[in-house]
N, CA and C of each residue as an Amber inpcrd file, in Angstrom:
protein
   594
   4.5690000   4.0480000  22.6930000   4.6820000   2.8840000  23.5490000
   5.7350000   3.1680000  24.5980000   5.3670000   3.1030000  25.8580000
   6.3300000   3.3260000  26.9250000   7.1230000   2.0670000  27.1630000
   8.4130000   2.2330000  27.4090000   9.2750000   1.0970000  27.6760000
   8.9610000   0.5060000  29.0380000   8.6700000  -0.7630000  29.0750000
   8.4480000  -1.4240000  30.3470000   9.7480000  -2.0020000  30.8720000
  10.7210000  -2.1890000  30.0080000  11.9630000  -2.8310000  30.4070000
  13.1610000  -1.9070000  30.3110000  12.9970000  -0.7600000  29.6810000
  14.1050000   0.1640000  29.4960000  14.3790000   0.9650000  30.7560000
  15.0000000   2.1150000  30.5970000  15.3390000   2.9530000  31.7340000
  14.0930000   3.6200000  32.2990000  14.2520000   4.2390000  33.4580000
  13.1220000   4.8800000  34.1290000  12.5090000   5.9840000  33.2800000
  13.3360000   6.6720000  32.4730000  12.7920000   7.7690000  31.6670000
  12.2240000   7.3040000  30.3330000  12.3660000   6.0090000  30.0040000
  11.8020000   5.4750000  28.7720000  12.5470000   5.8590000  27.5120000
  13.6390000   6.6110000  27.6380000  14.3990000   7.0450000  26.4760000
  15.7650000   6.3760000  26.4420000  16.4570000   6.4100000  27.5610000
  17.7970000   5.8300000  27.6210000  17.7220000   4.3250000  27.8060000
  18.6820000   3.6360000  27.2520000  18.7240000   2.1790000  27.3200000
  19.1850000   1.7350000  28.7070000  18.5250000   0.7330000  29.2540000
  18.8890000   0.2190000  30.5760000  20.2870000  -0.3790000  30.5550000
  21.0140000  -0.2230000  31.6570000  22.3960000  -0.7220000  31.7560000
  22.4910000  -2.2320000  31.6130000  21.4510000  -2.9570000  32.0120000
  21.5370000  -4.4220000  32.0030000  21.3800000  -5.0380000  30.6070000
  20.9730000  -4.2700000  29.6170000  20.8380000  -4.8120000  28.2620000
  22.2030000  -5.2280000  27.7430000  22.3170000  -6.4780000  27.2970000
  23.5950000  -7.0320000  26.8570000  23.6730000  -7.2390000  25.3460000
  22.5250000  -7.4070000  24.7030000  22.5190000  -7.7190000  23.2760000
  21.6550000  -6.7030000  22.5350000  22.2190000  -6.1200000  21.4940000
  21.4700000  -5.2150000  20.6180000  21.4710000  -5.8200000  19.2250000
  20.2980000  -5.8980000  18.6130000  20.1750000  -6.4870000  17.2830000
  19.5230000  -5.4950000  16.3360000  20.0720000  -5.4180000  15.1390000
  19.5350000  -4.5480000  14.0990000  18.5750000  -5.3530000  13.2360000
  17.3420000  -4.8730000  13.1460000  16.3130000  -5.5280000  12.3480000
  15.8260000  -4.5400000  11.2960000  15.7430000  -4.9900000  10.0520000
  15.1810000  -4.1580000   8.9900000  13.6760000  -4.4080000   8.8760000
  12.9280000  -3.3430000   8.6870000  11.5040000  -3.4380000   8.3820000
  11.3730000  -2.9040000   6.9610000  11.0890000  -3.8210000   6.0310000
  11.1300000  -3.4710000   4.6100000   9.7980000  -3.8050000   3.9460000
   9.6380000  -3.2960000   2.7590000   8.4300000  -3.5710000   1.9940000
   8.3000000  -2.5470000   0.8900000   7.3500000  -2.7880000   0.0040000
   7.1620000  -1.8860000  -1.1180000   6.5690000  -0.5600000  -0.6510000
   6.4570000   0.3540000  -1.5510000   5.9170000   1.6890000  -1.3030000
   4.5190000   1.6020000  -0.6780000   4.3230000   2.3480000   0.4080000
   3.0100000   2.5100000   1.0500000   2.4420000   1.2230000   1.6310000
   3.2990000   0.3720000   2.1780000   2.8180000  -0.8760000   2.7680000
   2.6340000  -0.7650000   4.2820000   3.1760000   0.3050000   4.9070000
   2.9650000   0.4960000   6.3410000   4.2060000   0.4130000   7.2120000
   5.3860000   0.5470000   6.6330000   6.6330000   0.4270000   7.4020000
   6.7600000   1.5150000   8.4720000   6.4960000   2.7580000   8.1050000
   6.5950000   3.8670000   9.0500000   5.5920000   3.6880000  10.1830000
   4.3870000   3.2750000   9.8470000   3.3550000   3.0310000  10.8620000
   3.7750000   1.9030000  11.7900000   4.3120000   0.8190000  11.2330000
   4.7320000  -0.3410000  12.0170000   5.7780000   0.0660000  13.0490000
   6.8090000   0.7800000  12.6150000   7.8710000   1.1890000  13.5390000
   7.3310000   2.1700000  14.5760000   6.4940000   3.0950000  14.1600000
   5.9000000   4.0390000  15.1000000   5.0280000   3.3590000  16.1380000
   4.3420000   2.3020000  15.7500000   3.4740000   1.5620000  16.6670000
   4.2850000   0.8540000  17.7480000   5.4600000   0.3140000  17.3900000
   6.2300000  -0.4980000  18.3240000   7.3250000   0.2400000  19.0790000
   7.8200000   1.3300000  18.5460000   8.9810000   1.9750000  19.1470000
   8.6790000   2.5140000  20.5410000   9.5700000   2.1960000  21.4890000
   9.4200000   2.6870000  22.8590000   9.9980000   4.0930000  23.0220000
  10.6520000   4.5880000  22.0030000  11.1570000   5.9550000  21.9790000
  10.4570000   6.6840000  20.8370000  10.4270000   8.0060000  20.8540000
   9.8600000   8.7000000  19.6940000  10.6330000   8.3000000  18.4360000
   9.9590000   7.7260000  17.4370000  10.6870000   7.2360000  16.2610000
  11.2610000   8.3680000  15.4250000  12.4190000   8.0930000  14.8330000
  13.0020000   9.0130000  13.8620000  12.3250000   8.7280000  12.5260000
  11.8240000   9.7790000  11.8990000  11.1640000   9.6240000  10.6030000
  11.7630000  10.6160000   9.6350000  11.9650000  10.1790000   8.4080000
  12.4570000  11.0810000   7.3630000  11.4100000  11.1420000   6.2630000
  10.2460000  11.6270000   6.6150000   9.1420000  11.7040000   5.6640000
   9.0590000  13.0880000   5.0540000   8.7170000  13.1010000   3.7920000
   8.5040000  14.3470000   3.0640000   7.1340000  14.3000000   2.4070000
   6.5580000  15.4610000   2.2060000   5.2680000  15.5590000   1.5370000
   5.4110000  15.1640000   0.0740000   4.4840000  14.3480000  -0.3740000
   4.4940000  13.9410000  -1.7710000   3.9900000  15.1030000  -2.6230000
   4.6110000  15.2800000  -3.7800000   4.2520000  16.3890000  -4.6650000
   3.8200000  15.8620000  -6.0320000   3.3470000  16.7560000  -6.8570000
   2.9650000  16.3850000  -8.2210000   4.1570000  15.8790000  -9.0200000
   5.3630000  16.3430000  -8.6650000   6.5610000  15.9080000  -9.3930000
   6.7600000  14.3950000  -9.2950000   6.3100000  13.8000000  -8.1940000
   6.4730000  12.3630000  -8.0230000   5.2570000  11.5560000  -8.4270000
   4.2340000  12.2250000  -8.9150000   2.9760000  11.5490000  -9.2320000
   3.1400000  10.4490000 -10.2730000   4.0240000  10.6560000 -11.2420000
   4.2140000   9.6480000 -12.2790000   5.1980000   8.5660000 -11.8550000
   5.9220000   8.8010000 -10.7520000   6.9120000   7.8310000 -10.2680000
   6.3200000   6.9240000  -9.2010000   5.6190000   7.5160000  -8.2420000
   5.0360000   6.7630000  -7.1370000   3.6050000   6.3780000  -7.4780000
   3.3800000   5.0790000  -7.6220000   2.0660000   4.5630000  -7.9910000
   1.1550000   4.5500000  -6.7650000   0.1640000   5.4180000  -6.7550000
  -0.7570000   5.5140000  -5.6210000  -2.0030000   4.6460000  -5.8030000
  -2.0120000   3.8330000  -6.8560000  -3.1450000   2.9440000  -7.0730000
  -3.2330000   1.9490000  -5.9090000  -4.3910000   1.8530000  -5.2980000
  -4.5720000   0.9500000  -4.1720000  -4.1240000   1.5350000  -2.8470000
  -3.7090000   2.8090000  -2.8470000  -3.2520000   3.4610000  -1.6270000
  -4.2310000   4.5790000  -1.3000000  -4.7770000   4.5460000  -0.1060000
  -5.7880000   5.5290000   0.2810000  -5.1830000   6.5970000   1.1910000
  -5.2790000   7.8580000   0.7850000  -4.9450000   8.9750000   1.6590000
  -3.4780000   9.1810000   1.9670000  -2.5790000   8.6320000   1.1770000
  -1.1460000   8.8010000   1.4550000  -0.6870000  10.1650000   0.9560000
  -0.0720000  10.9480000   1.8410000   0.3930000  12.2910000   1.4740000
   1.8770000  12.4900000   1.7020000   2.5320000  11.5490000   2.4250000
   3.9690000  11.6570000   2.6870000   4.6460000  10.3500000   2.3120000
   5.9740000  10.4100000   2.1660000   6.7520000   9.2090000   1.8640000
   8.1120000   9.2880000   2.5420000   8.6360000   8.1330000   2.9250000
   9.9530000   8.0640000   3.5530000  11.0170000   8.2620000   2.4890000
  11.9820000   9.1430000   2.7610000  13.0230000   9.4290000   1.7750000
  14.4000000   8.9530000   2.2180000  14.5560000   8.5200000   3.4460000
  15.8490000   7.9860000   3.8930000  15.6230000   6.7430000   4.7310000
  15.0360000   6.9030000   5.9210000  14.7760000   5.7450000   6.7700000
  13.8660000   6.1350000   7.9240000  13.3530000   5.1160000   8.5860000
  12.6650000   5.2550000   9.8600000  13.5240000   4.5080000  10.8770000
  13.4710000   4.9410000  12.1400000  14.2530000   4.2750000  13.1700000
  13.4680000   4.2480000  14.4610000  13.4750000   3.0860000  15.1090000
  12.8360000   2.9430000  16.4120000  13.5670000   1.9130000  17.2440000
  13.1590000   1.8040000  18.5010000  13.8090000   0.8550000  19.4180000
  12.7430000   0.1160000  20.2010000  12.9850000  -1.1810000  20.4110000
  12.0680000  -1.9950000  21.1950000  12.8790000  -2.9370000  22.0720000
  12.7010000  -2.8250000  23.3860000  13.3720000  -3.7120000  24.3300000
  12.5060000  -4.9540000  24.4930000  13.0570000  -6.1190000  24.1230000
  12.2970000  -7.3680000  24.2030000  12.4310000  -8.0580000  25.5480000
  13.5810000  -7.9210000  26.1630000  13.7990000  -8.5300000  27.4750000
  14.8270000  -7.6930000  28.2080000  15.1500000  -8.0910000  29.4370000
  16.1390000  -7.3090000  30.1770000  17.5380000  -7.4610000  29.5940000
  17.6920000  -8.3620000  28.6150000  19.0020000  -8.5530000  27.9760000
  19.0310000  -8.1460000  26.5140000  17.8660000  -8.0840000  25.8430000
  17.8350000  -7.9230000  24.3890000  17.0370000  -6.7000000  23.9560000
  17.6560000  -5.8780000  23.1150000  16.9680000  -4.7330000  22.5290000
  17.0650000  -4.8290000  21.0120000  15.9870000  -4.4650000  20.3340000
  15.9790000  -4.4460000  18.8740000  16.0030000  -3.0070000  18.3920000
  16.8640000  -2.7380000  17.4390000  16.8700000  -1.4550000  16.7520000
  16.1960000  -1.6820000  15.4080000  15.1140000  -0.9750000  15.1630000
  14.2980000  -1.1710000  13.9620000  14.6290000  -0.1000000  12.9350000
  15.0370000  -0.5340000  11.7590000  15.3760000   0.3750000  10.6640000
  14.4020000   0.1430000   9.5150000  13.6250000   1.1510000   9.1810000
  12.6890000   1.0530000   8.0660000  13.2940000   1.6600000   6.8160000
  13.2140000   0.9300000   5.7190000  13.8000000   1.3830000   4.4580000
  12.7440000   2.0390000   3.5790000  13.1550000   2.9540000   2.7030000
  12.2000000   3.4860000   1.7250000  11.7550000   2.3700000   0.7770000
  10.5240000   2.4630000   0.2970000   9.9940000   1.3970000  -0.5400000
  10.1500000   1.5860000  -2.0310000  10.5080000   2.7910000  -2.4720000
  10.5960000   3.0330000  -3.9060000  11.9640000   2.6260000  -4.4730000
  11.9450000   2.1890000  -5.7150000  13.1690000   1.7510000  -6.3800000
  14.2080000   2.8640000  -6.4770000  13.7800000   4.1090000  -6.5540000
  14.7550000   5.1880000  -6.7080000  15.6010000   5.3920000  -5.4510000
  15.1950000   4.7960000  -4.3280000  15.9690000   4.9150000  -3.0890000
  16.7720000   3.6500000  -2.7820000  16.8750000   2.7530000  -3.7360000
  17.5110000   1.4650000  -3.4920000  18.9870000   1.6040000  -3.1080000
  19.6270000   2.7060000  -3.4660000  21.0440000   2.8800000  -3.1470000
  21.2860000   2.9600000  -1.6360000  20.2790000   3.3110000  -0.8460000
  20.4860000   3.3740000   0.6040000  20.4620000   1.9870000   1.2420000
  19.9860000   0.9950000   0.5080000  19.8760000  -0.3490000   1.0630000
  21.2210000  -0.9290000   1.4810000  22.2490000  -0.7390000   0.6710000
  23.5440000  -1.3660000   0.9690000  24.0340000  -0.9710000   2.3480000
  23.9610000   0.3110000   2.6650000  24.3900000   0.7600000   3.9880000
  23.4610000   0.2370000   5.0750000  22.1850000   0.2210000   4.8230000
  21.2300000  -0.2020000   5.8520000  21.3420000  -1.6900000   6.1620000
  21.7480000  -2.4960000   5.1970000  21.8140000  -3.9430000   5.4350000
  23.0430000  -4.3510000   6.2530000  24.0460000  -3.5000000   6.3210000
  25.2600000  -3.8510000   7.0730000  24.9300000  -4.0830000   8.5440000
  25.2590000  -5.2690000   9.0160000  25.0450000  -5.5960000  10.4200000
  23.6250000  -5.9940000  10.7800000  22.7400000  -6.0940000   9.7930000
  21.3550000  -6.4710000  10.0860000  21.2610000  -7.9630000  10.3860000
  20.5710000  -8.2900000  11.4630000  20.3790000  -9.6820000  11.8440000
  19.3260000 -10.3440000  10.9650000  18.3290000  -9.5710000  10.5650000
  17.2620000 -10.1160000   9.7460000  16.3370000  -9.0150000   9.2760000
  15.3170000  -9.4110000   8.5040000  14.3710000  -8.4380000   7.9620000
  12.9480000  -8.9600000   8.1000000  12.0610000  -8.0500000   8.4370000
  10.6350000  -8.3340000   8.4050000  10.0970000  -7.6500000   7.1590000
   9.5940000  -8.4520000   6.2210000   9.0650000  -7.8980000   4.9740000
   7.5580000  -7.7260000   5.1270000   7.1240000  -6.4610000   5.1070000
   5.6930000  -6.1800000   5.1470000   5.1170000  -6.3200000   3.7390000
   3.9580000  -6.9540000   3.6650000   3.3210000  -7.2470000   2.3880000
   1.8670000  -6.7860000   2.4490000   1.4090000  -6.1690000   1.3830000
  -0.0010000  -5.7960000   1.2370000  -0.6780000  -6.9110000   0.4440000
  -1.6940000  -7.5760000   1.0050000  -2.3140000  -8.7060000   0.2930000
  -2.9820000  -8.3180000  -1.0220000  -3.2580000  -7.0250000  -1.2170000
  -3.8650000  -6.5820000  -2.4810000  -2.8130000  -6.2400000  -3.5320000
  -1.5430000  -6.1510000  -3.1210000  -0.4720000  -5.7790000  -4.0610000
   0.7170000  -6.7190000  -3.9000000   0.4730000  -8.0120000  -3.9160000
   1.5280000  -8.9910000  -3.6780000   2.6800000  -8.8690000  -4.6690000
   2.3760000  -8.6120000  -5.9310000   3.4450000  -8.5550000  -6.9410000
   4.4290000  -7.4260000  -6.6580000   3.9960000  -6.3920000  -5.9410000
   4.8980000  -5.2880000  -5.6060000   5.9850000  -5.7130000  -4.6190000
   5.7940000  -6.8660000  -3.9740000   6.7600000  -7.3430000  -2.9770000
   7.9770000  -8.0230000  -3.5910000   7.8780000  -8.4490000  -4.8490000
   8.9690000  -9.2310000  -5.4340000  10.2950000  -8.4740000  -5.4900000
  10.2660000  -7.2070000  -5.8770000  11.5080000  -6.4340000  -5.9680000
  12.1690000  -6.3070000  -4.5980000  11.3670000  -6.1280000  -3.5610000
  11.9040000  -6.0160000  -2.2000000  12.4850000  -7.3480000  -1.7540000
  11.7680000  -8.4340000  -2.0100000  12.2590000  -9.7600000  -1.6350000
  13.5650000 -10.0700000  -2.3550000  13.6530000  -9.6800000  -3.6260000
  14.8960000  -9.8910000  -4.3810000  16.0690000  -9.1600000  -3.7360000
  15.8370000  -7.9260000  -3.2720000  16.9050000  -7.1620000  -2.6230000
  17.3460000  -7.8110000  -1.3140000  16.3870000  -8.2380000  -0.5040000
  16.7120000  -8.8870000   0.7640000  17.5350000 -10.1510000   0.5060000
  17.1240000 -10.9300000  -0.4740000  17.8650000 -12.1510000  -0.8120000
  19.2330000 -11.8270000  -1.3970000  19.3200000 -10.7730000  -2.1830000
  20.6060000 -10.3600000  -2.7630000  21.6350000 -10.0860000  -1.6710000
  21.1910000  -9.4790000  -0.5840000  22.1070000  -9.1560000   0.5130000
  22.2220000 -10.2810000   1.5330000  21.6010000 -11.4100000   1.2700000
  21.7510000 -12.5870000   2.1260000  21.1420000 -12.4440000   3.5080000
  20.0310000 -11.7260000   3.6130000  19.4020000 -11.4770000   4.9090000
  18.2440000 -12.4500000   5.1080000  18.2370000 -13.1120000   6.2510000
  17.1170000 -13.9850000   6.5970000  15.8930000 -13.1280000   6.8720000
  14.7070000 -13.6410000   6.5110000  13.5180000 -12.8070000   6.6610000
  12.2730000 -13.6150000   6.9780000  11.2920000 -12.8910000   7.4840000
   9.9410000 -13.4070000   7.6630000   8.9930000 -12.4630000   6.9280000
   7.8320000 -12.9720000   6.5770000   6.8150000 -12.1840000   5.8840000
   5.7100000 -11.8250000   6.8800000   5.3500000 -10.5380000   6.9210000
   4.2140000 -10.0810000   7.7300000   3.1980000  -9.4520000   6.7870000
   2.0530000 -10.0850000   6.6530000   1.0080000  -9.5830000   5.7760000
   0.2220000  -8.5280000   6.5430000   0.3270000  -7.2920000   6.0960000
  -0.2940000  -6.1590000   6.7710000  -1.7120000  -5.9740000   6.2320000
  -2.6910000  -6.4120000   7.0180000  -4.0790000  -6.3160000   6.5900000
  -4.6410000  -4.9400000   6.9120000  -4.9930000  -4.1950000   5.8690000
  -5.6330000  -2.9010000   6.0060000  -7.1410000  -3.1150000   6.0870000
  -7.8710000  -2.0630000   6.3770000  -9.3370000  -2.1470000   6.3910000
  -9.8330000  -2.6040000   5.0190000 -10.6000000  -3.6760000   5.0280000
 -11.1920000  -4.1460000   3.7800000 -10.2770000  -4.9950000   2.9170000
  -9.0700000  -5.3190000   3.3990000  -8.1620000  -6.1690000   2.6140000
  -8.7600000  -7.5630000   2.4770000  -8.5640000  -8.1880000   1.3150000
  -9.0970000  -9.5450000   1.1420000  -8.3310000 -10.5310000   2.0100000
  -9.0480000 -11.4900000   2.5520000  -8.4130000 -12.5190000   3.3690000
  -7.8410000 -13.5960000   2.4470000  -6.6050000 -13.9590000   2.6890000
  -5.9490000 -15.0130000   1.8990000  -5.3740000 -16.0560000   2.8580000
  -5.4260000 -17.2920000   2.4600000  -4.8710000 -18.3490000   3.3060000
  -3.3450000 -18.3060000   3.2320000  -2.7220000 -18.9020000   4.2370000
  -1.2610000 -18.9530000   4.2370000  -0.7510000 -19.7050000   3.0110000
  -1.4380000 -20.7630000   2.6290000  -1.0190000 -21.5340000   1.4560000
  -1.0590000 -20.6670000   0.1980000  -2.1230000 -19.8610000   0.0440000
  -2.2160000 -18.9580000  -1.1130000  -1.0670000 -17.9480000  -1.1170000
  -0.7790000 -17.3850000   0.0550000   0.2930000 -16.3940000   0.1580000
   1.6430000 -17.0140000  -0.1640000   1.8870000 -18.2100000   0.3760000
   3.1630000 -18.8890000   0.1190000   3.3540000 -19.1570000  -1.3740000
   2.2810000 -19.6120000  -2.0020000   2.3690000 -19.9010000  -3.4320000
   2.5720000 -18.6190000  -4.2370000   1.8180000 -17.5910000  -3.9270000
   1.9010000 -16.3320000  -4.6740000   3.2710000 -15.6740000  -4.5250000
   3.8750000 -15.8020000  -3.3340000   5.1800000 -15.1740000  -3.0780000
   6.3550000 -16.1230000  -3.3170000   6.0540000 -17.3830000  -3.6610000
   7.0820000 -18.3850000  -3.9600000   8.0630000 -18.5260000  -2.7940000
   7.5180000 -18.8090000  -1.6160000   8.3220000 -18.8740000  -0.3930000
   8.8090000 -20.2860000  -0.1060000   9.9520000 -20.3660000   0.5550000
  10.4420000 -21.6390000   1.0490000   9.5540000 -22.0890000   2.2030000
   9.4410000 -23.4020000   2.4290000   8.5480000 -23.8970000   3.4980000
   8.8890000 -23.3530000   4.8800000  10.1710000 -23.0920000   5.1390000
  10.5700000 -22.6360000   6.4780000  10.3950000 -21.1340000   6.7110000
  10.1030000 -20.3670000   5.6580000   9.9440000 -18.9200000   5.8160000
   8.6680000 -18.6150000   6.5970000   8.7790000 -17.9500000   7.7470000
   7.5750000 -17.6380000   8.5280000   6.6610000 -16.6620000   7.7850000
   5.3680000 -16.9120000   7.8830000   4.3500000 -16.0120000   7.3420000
   3.3650000 -15.7320000   8.4710000   3.2380000 -14.4620000   8.8300000
   2.3140000 -14.0570000   9.8830000   1.4550000 -12.9110000   9.3590000
   0.3620000 -12.6430000  10.0390000  -0.4690000 -11.5050000   9.6810000
  -0.3700000 -10.4600000  10.7830000  -0.5910000  -9.2090000  10.4040000
  -0.5710000  -8.1410000  11.3850000  -1.3810000  -6.9660000  10.8770000
  -1.6100000  -6.0320000  11.7700000  -2.1370000  -4.7180000  11.4220000
  -1.0940000  -3.7580000  11.9680000  -0.3860000  -3.0610000  11.1080000
   0.7290000  -2.2100000  11.5260000   0.3090000  -1.1360000  12.5200000
  -0.9830000  -0.8800000  12.6220000  -1.4840000   0.1230000  13.5730000
  -1.7050000  -0.4660000  14.9600000  -1.6580000  -1.7990000  15.0630000
  -1.9620000  -2.4930000  16.3090000  -0.6870000  -3.0000000  16.9760000
  -0.4460000  -2.5550000  18.1900000   0.7950000  -2.9020000  18.8890000
   0.9510000  -4.4050000  19.0970000  -0.1010000  -5.0710000  19.5240000
  -0.0010000  -6.4970000  19.8310000   0.3190000  -7.3270000  18.5910000
  -0.4230000  -7.1230000  17.5120000  -0.1820000  -7.9460000  16.3190000
   1.1570000  -7.6030000  15.6730000   1.5790000  -6.3410000  15.7470000
   2.8860000  -5.9570000  15.2050000   4.0030000  -6.6020000  16.0100000
   3.8490000  -6.6120000  17.3380000   4.8510000  -7.2460000  18.1970000
   4.9360000  -8.7430000  17.9140000   3.7830000  -9.3840000  17.6970000
   3.7850000 -10.8210000  17.3900000   4.5240000 -11.1090000  16.0800000
   4.3750000 -10.2190000  15.0970000   5.0910000 -10.3950000  13.8320000
   6.5940000 -10.3090000  14.0530000   7.0190000  -9.3600000  14.8540000
   8.4390000  -9.1900000  15.1420000   8.9890000 -10.3690000  15.9380000
   8.2160000 -10.8610000  16.8830000   8.6300000 -12.0190000  17.6780000
   8.7790000 -13.2470000  16.7790000   7.8860000 -13.4200000  15.8060000
   7.9980000 -14.5500000  14.8740000   9.3140000 -14.4810000  14.1110000
   9.7030000 -13.2790000  13.6840000  10.9940000 -13.1250000  13.0020000
  12.1420000 -13.4700000  13.9360000  12.1310000 -12.9540000  15.1550000
  13.2240000 -13.1990000  16.1080000  13.3530000 -14.6830000  16.4110000
  12.2310000 -15.3660000  16.5870000  12.2830000 -16.8170000  16.8520000
  12.8800000 -17.5660000  15.6650000  12.4940000 -17.1560000  14.4790000
  13.0370000 -17.7740000  13.2740000  14.5500000 -17.5590000  13.1850000
  14.9960000 -16.3420000  13.4630000  16.4310000 -16.0450000  13.4270000
  17.1790000 -16.8520000  14.4810000  16.5970000 -17.0040000  15.6680000
  17.2270000 -17.8020000  16.7180000  17.3300000 -19.2620000  16.3050000
  16.2880000 -19.7950000  15.6540000  16.3220000 -21.1920000  15.2280000
  17.3840000 -21.4080000  14.1610000  17.5620000 -20.4440000  13.2840000
  18.5980000 -20.5480000  12.2410000  19.9940000 -20.4890000  12.8630000
  20.1480000 -19.6740000  13.9000000  21.4430000 -19.5590000  14.5760000
  21.8020000 -20.8860000  15.2450000  20.8240000 -21.5300000  15.8730000
  21.0810000 -22.8090000  16.5420000  21.4530000 -23.9010000  15.5420000
  20.9130000 -23.8260000  14.3120000  21.2000000 -24.8370000  13.3010000
  22.5880000 -24.6880000  12.6870000  23.1560000 -23.4850000  12.7540000
  24.4560000 -23.2380000  12.1020000  25.6150000 -23.6830000  12.9690000
């Protein structure tokens, strides 16, 4: 994605940007975090992916995951300029429990989190939601619909995930720039509304 608001070279940040916000993109293993950040980042995203091996076969549950051969072992990073004043730095966390120790450092200074959810593996989201809540981070839910994913109503999703009424729930396809951007905008609007209330 080329920066429409950034510098002329699309890599360096424009001088007029006044506000930088750190946003976490989180979710369980193989939910699409790396794809989401890669789809939206206006700079080449930083990825720390490694090839999955047989050694991890008993640890990483590939049930319900089609064609996954790599996994994030530290973080993903991207940048998205939302306006001539605001830029978002996107930090993607690893989804496996064995990497949970990196969360503490990643949550420092985070304005909020977008939790990606797979509608076919909703129960896998609970551990991630617990971590986000443990660190006191405001969040929105983005249901990442893959090819052939079952359609669920917002009411069903809210009930299944035990969400508060004010928690935003949006749908997206992490491969699609427009729907991914809309999910991120929903989170930013929610964070702005919470800031005005405080």
